[in-house]
N, C-alpha and C positions, 0 to 999 in steps of 0.2 A: 609483557613488557615492564619494565620496572619504571618506565615515563610513559604514561598513556598518550602523550603528546609526540613521542617519538614514530618516525616512519619506518616501515618494514621496507627494507630495500632487498629485495630478492628476486633473483632472475627465474624465468619459467620453471626449469627443472626442479628448483627447491620447493616452488608453491605447489607444483604438481604433486611431489613426493609428500607434502603435507596433506593434500587432499586425498591421495591413495591412503595415508595413515589414517585419516580421519574417517573414511568410509570404510575401510577393511580390516583395520586392527582396533576399533573401539566397540567394547561390548555394550551394545544398546540394550539388552535385556536386563543385566545386572540381577536384581532380586524382584524383578516385575517380569511379566509376560511379554515385554518388549514396548516399543514405541507404537502408539496409535497411527501417528503421522511424523515423517522427518520432512521439514519446510526448510529449503536452501534458498535464502535470498542471494540472489547474484547481481553484481552490478551490470549495467548497460553494456551491450556490446556481445561479440562473438568470439572472445579470446580463448587461449589454450586452456584456461580455467574451466571454461564452460564445456568444452570439449572433454576434458578429463572427468569431470563431475558426471556427465552424461553416460560416457563410456563405463566408468566404474559401477555406476548405478544398473546400467542395463546389464552387464555381466551377472549381476545379482538379480536380474529380473524384477528390479525394485523402482521403475520410473512410471508412476501413475499419471503425470502429466504436468503441465507448466501453466501457470497463471501469470499472464503480461500485464504489467502495470504501466500506465503512461499518462503524463499530463496532455492537454489537448493541444498545444502548440506543435508546430511541423518539426522543429527540431527534435522535440522527443519522439513523435511519431516515426521520423526517419529511422532512428535507432530501432524502434520496436518491429517495425516491419522486416528489418533484418534478423531480428529475434524470431520472428513467425517463420522467415525462411529456413532459419537455422534449425527450428524445432521440425519442420516439415522434412528437411533434409536427413536429420538424425533421427527421424520417425518417434518423435516425443509427442504424445498426444496434447493438444492446447485444450484446456478446460476453460478458459474464458479470458475476456480482456477487462480489465478495471481501469476507469478514468478516475486518476487520482487529481485532487486539487482543481477539479473543474469549477467548482462554486466555492465560495466563502460563505459560512453560515455562523450566526451568532444572534443574541437576543439584542432588542433595541438598547436595553438598558446598558450593555456593555460596548456601544460605540463610542467613538471619540468625536466631538462636533467642534469645528473650527470656523472662524469668521469667514465671511466671503473672500477676503484677501489671504487666507490661510496662515494670518500671523498671531492671531489669538486663539486660545483654547476656551471656549464657550461651552464645554460640556455640563458643568454644574448648573449653569443658568437654565440651559435648555431641558435637562432633566428635572429640575426643579419645577420648571412650567408645566412639562409634561405629567409630572407627578400630581400637581395641583388640578389640572384641568382634564386629564385623560389618563388615569394611572394604569388602566387595565392594559394598555397598549405596550407598557415598559417590557413586558415578557413576551412581546410578539416576535416571532422569528424573522429574521432579515437576511436576504440573501443577495450576493453579488456574483458576477461573472469575474473570474481573475484572468484566465487566459481565453481570449476568443477562439473557439476551434477553427482549426485549418481545413478546409476542404471536407467539411462534413465531421471532422473530429475523429476520436477513437470509436464512436459507434459506426461510423461510415467505413472505416478501416476494418473493424470486424466483419462488417458485411461483406466487404470486397473479398476478404480471406475466408469467408464462410466459417467463423468461428464465434462461439457464444461471446455477446456483450453483456456483462454483469451489471453494468450501471456506473454510478459516480460514487466517490468517496469524497464528500464536501471536506474542505479545509475548516477546521473548528478549532480555536485558540485552547478550548479545554482539552482537546485531544493532544495538542502539542504539550501542554503543560503537565498531562497526566503521563506522557512518554518520559518527560524529563524528571519526574518524580518518581517514576517506577510503579506507578499506580494502575490498576485494572481500569481503564477508560469506560468499558461498556458497563461494568458494575457501578461506577462512581456517576455516570451520567447516561442512564439507559434510555432516555426519552429523546437524546438529540438525533438529529438526522443521521449525524457520523455513526453514532453508536448502532442505530438500526441498519445502516448499509453494512457495518461490518457483521452484524447478526445474520444479515441475509446472506453476506459470502460464506460465512462458516456453514451455514445451513446448505448452501449449495454444495460445498466441498463434502460435508459428511452424507449427503444424499447422494452424490455421484460416487464417492469412495467409501462406502459403508465399512465399519470396522467389524470384524467378525468377533463374536464373543467366545472366549475360551472356557471350555467346559471342564 
C-alpha cells in the first residue's frame, strides 16, 4: 500500500485468492533449504480466511498445529472457544493455549505514583525517598492483574477442552517498546518474566516440532 493507513477493502474471493497465491505460488526455499517454521498469525474468529488457510496447508500436508492466544476475560475466551471447536472440526492439532496480558509486570522504579486524590504526580518524591532509605527495592519486580479471569480463565478452558496450557505471557512495557522499535526483546531484556515466557514457548515449539537437519 502506498499509504500505510489505508484500508484494504476486499471481498472474500479476492482475499482467498491472495491466500492461495501466498501459500502455493511463493518459493519458500530460495537459496536455502527452506523454512524451519511458517507461523501464520490469524485474527480472532472462524472466517473464510481461516478455512482457506487450513485447506491449502492441509493439501500440502503442512499443518503442524495451532497455538491459541487469549486474554483472560470472557469476551476473548468466547472467541477462543470457537477457535478450539474450529480446530477440532478441521482436524488441526492444538499445540497449546497461551494466556496473554494476564498480568502486568515491571520494576518498581518504572511505576508512576499519584497522590491519593489522583491529581498530583508524586513519582519523583517517592522514588527519591525510596532511593535514600531503601534503594535495593527499586529493582524489585512488581506485578498486577489486568483482567480478572472469568470462570477459571484460560487455564480452566484448556483443561475443559483437554489441551495443553502453556502459561502466561505478562504485559511488559519494554516488550511493547521493543516491538515498536523493531528490536529483539528477548535479547534486549533476557531476564524479564516476559522474555523467559517467550523463551519457554519457543522451547516448547521446537521440542514438539523438531526441525530435521539436512544432510
